[in-house]
C-alpha positions in Angstrom: -36.3 -14.9 -16.8 -34.2 -15.1 -19.5 -31.9 -18.3 -18.5 -27.9 -19.0 -18.9 -26.0 -17.0 -21.4 -22.4 -17.4 -22.5 -19.8 -14.6 -21.6 -22.5 -12.3 -19.5 -21.0 -8.6 -19.3 -20.5 -7.6 -15.2 -20.5 -4.8 -13.9 -18.8 -3.7 -10.5 -21.2 -1.9 -7.4 -18.5 -1.5 -4.5 -20.5 -0.3 -0.9 -17.9 2.2 0.7 -20.3 4.6 1.9 -20.0 3.4 6.0 -18.6 5.7 8.5 -16.6 2.9 10.1 -17.2 4.8 13.2 -15.3 1.8 15.2 -12.0 2.8 13.6 -12.0 6.3 15.5 -11.0 8.2 12.6 -11.7 11.5 11.0 -10.4 9.7 7.6 -12.6 7.4 5.4 -12.9 4.1 6.5 -12.4 2.9 2.8 -9.2 5.2 2.7 -6.7 3.8 5.3 -4.0 1.3 3.9 -3.0 -2.3 4.1 0.4 -2.6 3.0 0.7 0.8 1.3 -2.8 0.4 -0.5 -6.1 1.8 0.3 -8.8 -0.8 1.1 -10.7 0.9 -1.7 -8.1 0.8 -4.5 -7.9 -2.8 -3.9 -11.5 -3.0 -4.9 -11.0 -0.7 -7.9 -8.1 -3.7 -8.9 -10.6 -6.6 -8.6 -13.0 -5.0 -11.1 -10.0 -4.3 -13.2 -8.8 -7.8 -12.8 -12.0 -9.1 -14.1 -12.3 -6.9 -17.0 -15.3 -5.1 -15.4 -15.5 -1.7 -16.9 -16.3 1.5 -14.7 -16.9 0.6 -11.8 -19.6 2.1 -9.6 -18.6 3.0 -6.0 -21.5 4.1 -3.7 -19.8 7.0 -1.3 -21.1 8.6 1.5 -20.6 11.5 4.4 -16.6 11.4 2.9 -17.4 11.0 -0.8 -15.4 14.5 -1.5 -12.2 12.9 0.1 -12.8 9.3 -0.9 -13.2 11.3 -4.8 -10.5 13.1 -4.3 -8.1 10.2 -2.9 -9.0 8.0 -5.6 -9.4 10.1 -8.6 -12.3 10.6 -11.1 -10.7 8.0 -14.2 -12.1 4.5 -15.1 -15.3 4.9 -12.3 -18.5 6.1 -11.5 -19.6 7.7 -8.1 -23.1 7.6 -6.7 -24.0 9.1 -3.2 -25.7 7.4 -0.5 -26.5 10.3 1.9 -28.8 8.5 4.2 -27.2 5.4 5.6 -30.2 3.0 5.6 -28.2 -0.5 5.0 -26.8 -2.1 2.5 -29.5 -3.1 -0.1 -30.6 1.0 0.1 -26.7 1.2 -1.0 -27.0 -1.0 -3.7 -30.1 0.8 -5.2 -28.2 4.0 -4.6 -26.4 2.4 -8.1 -29.3 1.6 -10.1 -29.4 5.2 -12.1 -26.1 4.4 -13.1 -26.2 1.2 -14.5 -29.5 2.1 -16.3 -30.0 0.1 -19.1 -27.1 -2.4 -18.4 -28.1 -6.2 -18.9 -26.1 -8.8 -17.3 -24.4 -9.8 -13.8 -23.7 -7.2 -11.1 -21.2 -8.1 -8.5 -21.1 -6.5 -5.8 -17.8 -5.8 -3.4 -17.4 -3.9 -0.5 -14.6 -1.3 -0.2 -13.5 -2.7 3.1 -12.0 -6.6 2.1 -9.2 -5.8 0.9 -8.0 -9.4 0.8 -10.4 -10.8 -1.7 -8.9 -12.6 -4.5 -9.5 -12.0 -8.1 -9.6 -15.7 -8.5 -12.5 -16.2 -6.3 -15.0 -14.1 -8.2 -14.0 -15.8 -11.0 -14.6 -19.0 -9.8 -18.1 -17.4 -8.8 -18.5 -16.4 -12.5 -17.6 -19.9 -13.7 -20.3 -21.4 -11.0 -23.5 -18.7 -12.1 -22.5 -19.8 -15.7 -22.1 -23.6 -15.5 -25.4 -23.7 -12.6 -27.3 -21.2 -14.2 -28.0 -19.7 -10.6 -29.4 -16.0 -10.6 -27.5 -15.1 -7.9 -24.5 -16.7 -6.4 -23.4 -15.5 -3.1 -20.0 -15.8 -1.7 -19.8 -17.6 1.8 -17.4 -18.7 4.3 -16.2 -20.5 7.5 -15.2 -17.1 8.8 -16.3 -15.5 11.7 -18.8 -12.7 9.9 -22.4 -12.2 11.2 -24.7 -13.5 8.3 -25.6 -17.2 8.5 -26.7 -19.3 5.6 -29.5 -20.7 6.4 -30.2 -24.0 3.5 -33.2 -26.3 3.5 -33.5 -30.1 4.0 -32.0 -30.7 0.7 -29.3 -28.3 1.3 -30.5 -25.5 -1.0 -29.9 -21.9 0.3 -33.1 -20.2 1.1 -32.3 -17.1 3.3 -29.3 -15.3 5.1 -30.2 -14.2 8.3 -28.2 -11.2 10.2 -27.1 -12.2 13.8 -29.3 -9.8 15.6 -32.4 -11.3 13.8 -31.1 -14.6 14.3 -32.7 -17.1 16.7 -30.4 -19.6 18.8 -30.4 -22.6 15.9 -29.6 -19.8 13.5 -26.4 -18.8 15.4 -24.8 -21.8 15.7 -24.8 -22.1 12.0 -21.2 -22.1 10.5 -21.6 -21.3 7.1 -21.8 -17.5 7.1 -22.0 -14.9 4.2 -19.1 -12.7 2.9 -21.7 -10.2 1.4 -19.7 -10.7 -1.6 -22.8 -11.0 -4.2 -23.2 -11.7 -8.3 -26.6 -11.1 -9.2 -28.5 -11.2 -12.5 -29.4 -7.7 -12.8 -33.0 -8.5 -14.3 -33.5 -10.2 -10.9 -31.6 -7.3 -8.5 -33.9 -4.1 -9.2 -37.0 -5.5 -8.5 -35.6 -7.4 -5.5 -33.9 -4.1 -4.1 -37.5 -2.3 -4.7 -39.2 -4.9 -2.6 -37.3 -4.7 0.5 -38.7 -3.8 4.0 -36.9 -2.2 7.0 -39.1 -4.3 9.2 -36.0 -5.9 11.5 -34.0 -5.1 14.7 -31.7 -2.7 12.9 -34.5 -0.5 10.8 -32.5 -1.0 7.5 -32.9 -2.3 4.0 -30.4 -5.4 4.0 -29.1 -6.4 0.9 -29.8 -10.0 2.1 -33.0 -10.2 1.9 -32.7 -10.1 -1.8 -31.7 -13.6 -1.2 -35.0 -14.4 0.1 -36.7 -12.7 -2.8 -35.2 -14.6 -5.3 -36.2 -18.2 -3.0 -39.3 -17.1 -3.0 -40.1 -16.0 -6.7 -38.8 -19.5 -7.8 -35.0 -18.3 -9.1 -32.1 -20.1 -8.6 -29.6 -19.9 -5.7 -26.3 -20.9 -5.2 -23.6 -20.2 -3.1 -19.5 -20.6 -3.5 -17.6 -21.5 -0.3 -14.5 -19.1 -0.5 -11.6 -21.7 0.2 -9.6 -19.3 2.6 -11.7 -17.5 4.8 -9.3 -14.7 5.8 -10.7 -13.6 2.6 -14.0 -12.4 3.5 -12.4 -10.9 6.5 -13.9 -6.9 6.6 -11.9 -4.1 8.4 -13.9 -2.0 10.7 -11.6 -1.5 13.3 -7.8 -1.0 14.1 -7.2 -4.2 15.0 -8.8 -6.2 12.2 -6.7 -3.6 10.1 -3.6 -4.6 11.5 -4.3 -8.1 10.9 -5.0 -7.7 7.0 -2.1 -5.7 7.2 0.0 -8.8 8.5 -2.0 -11.1 6.2 -1.3 -9.3 2.9 2.0 -8.9 3.8 2.8 -12.6 4.2 0.9 -13.2 0.9 3.6 -9.9 -0.7 6.7 -12.1 1.1 5.8 -15.5 -0.4 5.2 -14.2 -3.5 8.6 -12.2 -3.8 10.8 -15.5 -2.6 9.0 -17.5 -5.5 10.0 -15.0 -7.5 14.1 -15.5 -6.2 13.8 -13.0 -3.8 15.8 -13.5 -0.7 14.3 -12.7 2.2 16.1 -13.6 5.3 13.2 -13.2 8.2 9.6 -12.6 6.7 8.3 -12.1 9.8 10.2 -8.6 9.8 10.7 -7.5 6.5 7.8 -5.0 5.4 7.1 -4.3 1.5 4.1 -2.7 0.3 1.9 -4.0 -2.5 3.2 -1.2 -4.8 7.1 -2.3 -4.3 9.2 -4.2 -7.4 11.6 -6.2 -6.4 14.1 -8.2 -8.8 15.5 -11.6 -8.7 18.9 -12.8 -6.4 18.2 -9.9 -4.2 18.6 -10.2 -0.5 16.5 -8.1 2.2 17.7 -8.6 5.5 15.8 -8.4 8.7 13.9 -5.4 9.8 13.9 -3.7 6.6 10.6 -1.4 5.4 10.4 -1.0 1.5 7.5 1.2 1.0 5.5 2.8 -2.3 6.2 3.1 -6.0 9.9 2.0 -5.1 11.6 -0.5 -8.1 14.4 -2.8 -6.9 16.8 -4.8 -10.1 18.5 -7.8 -9.5 20.8 -8.9 -7.5 20.8 -6.0 -5.1 21.5 -6.2 -1.3 19.5 -4.4 1.4 20.9 -5.0 4.8 19.3 -5.0 8.3 17.3 -2.1 9.3 17.2 0.2 6.6 14.2 2.1 5.2 13.5 3.2 1.8 10.6 4.9 0.2 9.7 5.9 -3.5 13.3 5.0 -5.0 14.9 3.1 -7.8 17.9 0.9 -6.9 19.5 -0.6 -9.9 21.2 -3.6 -10.4 23.9 -5.0 -8.1 23.3 -2.3 -5.2 24.1 -3.1 -1.8 22.2 -0.8 0.3 22.8 -0.1 4.4 22.3 -1.6 7.2 20.3 1.2 9.3 20.4 3.6 6.1 17.1 5.6 4.9 16.2 6.1 1.2 13.9 8.9 0.5 11.2 10.0 -1.7 12.6 11.1 -5.0 16.0 8.9 -5.2 17.6 6.7 -7.9 20.6 4.6 -7.2 22.3 3.2 -10.2 24.3 0.3 -10.8 27.1 -0.9 -8.2 26.3 2.4 -6.0 27.2 1.2 -2.2 25.6 2.8 0.6 27.0 2.2 4.2 25.2 2.7 7.6 23.3 5.4 8.9 23.2 7.4 5.4 20.4 8.9 4.6 19.7 10.4 0.7 16.6 12.4 -0.5 15.3 13.3 -4.0 19.2 12.5 -5.5 20.4 10.8 -8.1 24.0 8.6 -7.4 25.6 7.6 -10.5 27.2 3.7 -10.8 29.4 3.0 -8.4 29.6 5.8 -6.4 29.9 5.2 -2.4 28.9 6.7 0.4 30.0 4.4 3.2 28.9 5.9 6.5 27.3 9.2 8.4 26.9 11.2 4.7 23.4 13.0 4.1 22.9 13.7 0.6 19.8 15.9 -0.3 18.6 17.1 -3.6 22.0 16.3 -5.5 23.2 14.9 -9.2 25.9 12.6 -8.4 28.0 11.4 -11.2 29.8 7.9 -11.6 32.2 6.4 -8.8 31.9 9.4 -6.4 33.0 8.9 -3.0 31.7 10.3 0.1 33.9 10.6 3.0 32.3 10.0 6.4 30.7 12.7 7.6 30.0 14.9 4.5 26.5 16.4 4.0 25.0 18.4 1.2 23.6 21.3 3.0 20.4 21.5 0.6 18.1 24.4 2.8 18.6 27.6 3.2 15.7 28.0 5.8 13.3 29.3 2.8 14.2 26.9 -0.3 15.9 24.2 -1.1 18.4 24.2 -3.7 19.7 21.4 -5.9 24.0 20.2 -6.1 25.8 18.7 -8.8 28.5 16.4 -8.4 30.4 15.3 -11.5 32.1 12.0 -12.3 34.8 10.7 -10.4 34.8 13.1 -7.7 36.3 12.6 -4.1 34.5 14.4 -1.1 36.8 14.0 1.9 35.5 13.3 5.4 33.2 16.4 7.3 32.9 18.2 3.7 29.7 20.7 3.3 28.8 21.0 0.0 26.2 24.0 0.3 23.8 23.9 -2.5 23.7 25.4 -5.3 27.3 24.5 -6.5 29.2 22.6 -9.6 31.4 19.9 -8.9 33.2 19.3 -12.2 34.7 16.0 -12.2 37.4 14.6 -11.4 38.2 17.4 -8.7 39.0 16.9 -4.7 37.3 18.0 -1.9 39.7 18.1 0.8 38.2 17.4 4.5 37.0 19.4 6.7 36.2 21.6 3.3 33.2 24.0 3.6 32.0 24.0 -0.4 30.1 27.4 -1.3 31.8 27.9 -4.9 31.3 25.7 -7.7 34.9 23.7 -8.3 36.9 23.4 -11.4 37.5 19.8 -12.9 40.5 18.1 -11.7 40.7 21.1 -8.9 41.9 20.3 -5.2 39.0 22.7 -3.1 40.1 23.6 0.4 37.8 25.7 2.8 39.0 25.8 6.2 41.6 27.7 8.5 45.2 27.3 8.3 46.6 24.6 11.2 49.0 26.6 14.0 50.5 25.1 16.1 52.1 26.9 19.2 54.7 25.4 21.0 55.0 25.5 24.5 51.6 26.5 25.0 50.4 24.0 27.5 53.2 24.2 29.8 53.4 28.0 29.7 49.4 27.5 31.1 50.1 28.0 34.5 48.3 25.4 36.7 46.7 23.7 33.3 47.8 20.5 34.8 48.8 20.9 38.9 47.5 18.0 40.8 44.2 19.6 42.6 44.6 20.1 46.4 42.9 17.0 47.9 41.0 19.4 50.3 
């Protein structure tokens, strides 16, 4: 076999065909999300960070749903129609990698906590040690035991169900991540046998094949055992979310974001937050959300797929729904819901307001209880509110309407027609005071008979 080569090209194979029966879900296991990102997407991102071209994703029974969710661009899918073990799964990728000479990095679609820096250390160790195969090992609770000889060399990996009591006591475990010479991989896979308790083709047996053929097998211990955590149950999924959330929050704080209580702050991995922003306890910030500098998000707020520009104040206890954009200096108070709307610089809604499907200019004030009525029971409609408009308390804007700049909408009005610039719009019945009515109504305030 050819020995050390500088800057060997690496291709990635991601195993994503497992049924995930312990998740008790109709959804493919690898599509379950950790901090807003599917587990499989984390593996795709690792491949991108390592500059690995077109990862090969091995899919199984849920192939259609996985392909639909992840898309076709920049990846190649192969089918493992029959679940015959991890070795069989990797073997399914042989056709996709036909003619490739380099290193094959085997990843799993259910290990979202793995870091690119760890994989880079595997690549570096493989190059410097002139190894043919590098195994990523851990002290975490994974089933495969790393068996070494008296000189400390890896000689095999034994699965827990096939291990004897002495092997079960081994604390160095297998993560399932391998970096393998392609020249070794395919003949090794061809030699695998299913004479084990599971009746499967184990990828771990490639290690024994390499040792028996005089090839060099090395191990790299992951620094953080949590990286090797594979997700098979909802409990493990919750643990992964907790760990990833801690990483995200730590990164945000290191980048200049203040989190009053990181333990109760939920920020997806897809969110961007500018420096000097303050996020109070109990906030959830999700999806494709962009938050600028010096934003203040108050307690209990929920933000999805939206943009908040510099200096925005939002909450407490308010909801920003997808497609919304709050421009610089917007102030949103408590119990306000905004959906698919743009609010111009300096606009305000202090409390108890719904703004849906609206384009709002600069310097607009929404009074308490005002509502943009966007749904007629069949379709959503959009309204436009110009600059410096004053929307009084308890005003309903029945979309679609256009309110021109500097208009004034009187409290309690229901606006069903467009309002011209600089106009006062009043749409409510006139008040009538009927003097003496109360006293004339016989017995209205008479004392009740105690009997």
